[in-house]
N, C-alpha and C positions, 0 to 999 in steps of 0.2 A: 516057843520061847521068844519073848520080846524084851527089848529094853525100852524103858520110858522114864519120863521125869517123875520124881517122887512127889507125893502129896502129903499133906499134914496127917492124913489117916494112916499113912505108912510108917509113921514115926516109931511106934512100938516095935514093929518088926525090924526096922533098920537098927534101932538101938540094940535089940537083942542080938542081931547078927554081928554088929561091931563089938559088942561086949564079949560074945563067944570068941571072936578073933583075938581080943585082948587076952582071954584065958588061954587060948591055944598058944600064943606067943610066949606067955609066961611058962607054960608047961615045957616048951621047947628051949627055954632058957634064953630067949631073944629079948633084949632090953629095948623093946619098941612098944609104945602105947602103955607103958607100965607106970607112968607118973600122973595119971588122972586125965590125960589127953589121949584120944578124943573123949569128951564127956557129953552129957545130954544136951547141954547148951550149944556146943559147937555143932552137934548133929542137927539140932533144930534150926540153927542159923544157916546151915547148908541148905536145908529144905526151904526155909523162907526166902533165901536168895535164889532159889531155883537152880541150884548147883548139883543137887543130888539126883542120880539116876539109879534105877533099880532093874535087875534082871528078874523077870517074872515068868512063871509057867503055871498054867491052870489056877490062876488067882493067888498063887503063893510066891512071895518074894524070896528069891534064892540068893541074891547078891546085891551089893550096893557099892557105889563110888561117888566121890564128889568130883565134878568136872568144872573147873573154875577158869573163866576167861580173864584175860588181863594179866598185868605184872604180878608175880608172886615174889613177895619180899625175900623169902628164903632162897630164891634163885638168883638174886641180884649179886651174890658173892660166891661164885663158883671157883673152887680150886681145880681148874681145868679149863676147857673151852667148849661152849655150846656149839652145836652144828649150824645154828642160824641165829640172827639177831632180830628177826622179824617177830610179829605177833604170834602168840602161842596160847594154848590152854594147858592147865596143870591137872593132873589126876592125883587125888589124895584120898585117904580113908577107904581104901579098897577092902572089902570083906565079903566072904561067902558063908552062907548058912552051914553050921556044923553037921546038919542032917544031910547035906548034899556034897560033902567033900569027895574028891576022887572022880568027879564028872567033868573036870576041865572047865568049870564055870568061870574062874578068874580069867582064863584065856578067852572065853566067849564074851565076857564083859569088855575086855580090852579091844577085841575085834569090833564089837558093836559100837563102842565109843569112837574108834578110828573111822568106821563107816559113816558115822554122822559128822564128825569133825571135818573129814576130807571134803565135804560138800559145803562147808561154811566159807564164804568169801573172806579173804583177808587173814586167814590163819595159816601160818607157815609150818607149825610143828605142835607136837604134844610133848610135855615134859612130865617126869615122874621121878620120885626118889624113894629109896627104902634103906632100912637099917643093914649094916654089913652082916649081921647075923641072920637075917631073914632070907635064907637060901631059897626057899619055896617061891617067894615073890620075885627074887632076882631071876630065877628060872622063867617065870611067867613073863616078866618084862622083856627079857631078851628074846624069848620065843615069839613075842608079839612084834618083833622087828625094831625094838629100841636099841640104841647104841649108848654104851657107857661113856659119859663125857667128863666125869670128875667126881668131886665131893662137895656136899653142901651141908650147912648147919640146918638140922630139921626144924620145922615149925614149932615143935613142942620143946625145943632146947631150952634149958635153964642155965643159969650162970655156973652151976656146978657140974656141967656135963661137957665132955670133950668129944662126944660122938659126931662123926661126920658121915652122913648117909651117902650111899652111892647115888649119883644123879644120872639120869638117862634122858635121851631125846629121840623122837622119831619124826622125821621130816614128812610133811604132807605135800608141800610144794618145793621143788628144788630151787635154791636161790639162783638168780641170774648171775652169770659170770661177768666180772667187770674187766 
């Protein structure tokens, strides 16, 4: 099993996995990804920007996530306190194939992302958020060593929503004491 950067040829599989994730969240009654986001355009944009990674085994894509460097506008207004102020990457749009649930693939994806990011100079942490109703993802995030830091307005928020996602951060490098 390996994690690699996604290619245009992976788009159909990524889209299918993410849309399966949307369906699963709907069946669980979780109001996340139910308003048209993420859509095909946002997924293609992730690939074109080289943000998408996939977890692959024997030529089959098992899971996907967007790993985005730089400031994330949705993380600029945290109701809480981040663990660090330094450069970070954000993880968004995490999904695993419905044909492979129960194998701990989300956990493996988070571990693989951390293993790559920890070797990138100048990155202090990884940030992620999820819907308060998405108990499965909350479990995966915490198990992957992330600490809950507060609440954020999700990327997909519209004017008629008052949802505040749980925000998490995992330090890569400990900040220097002042």
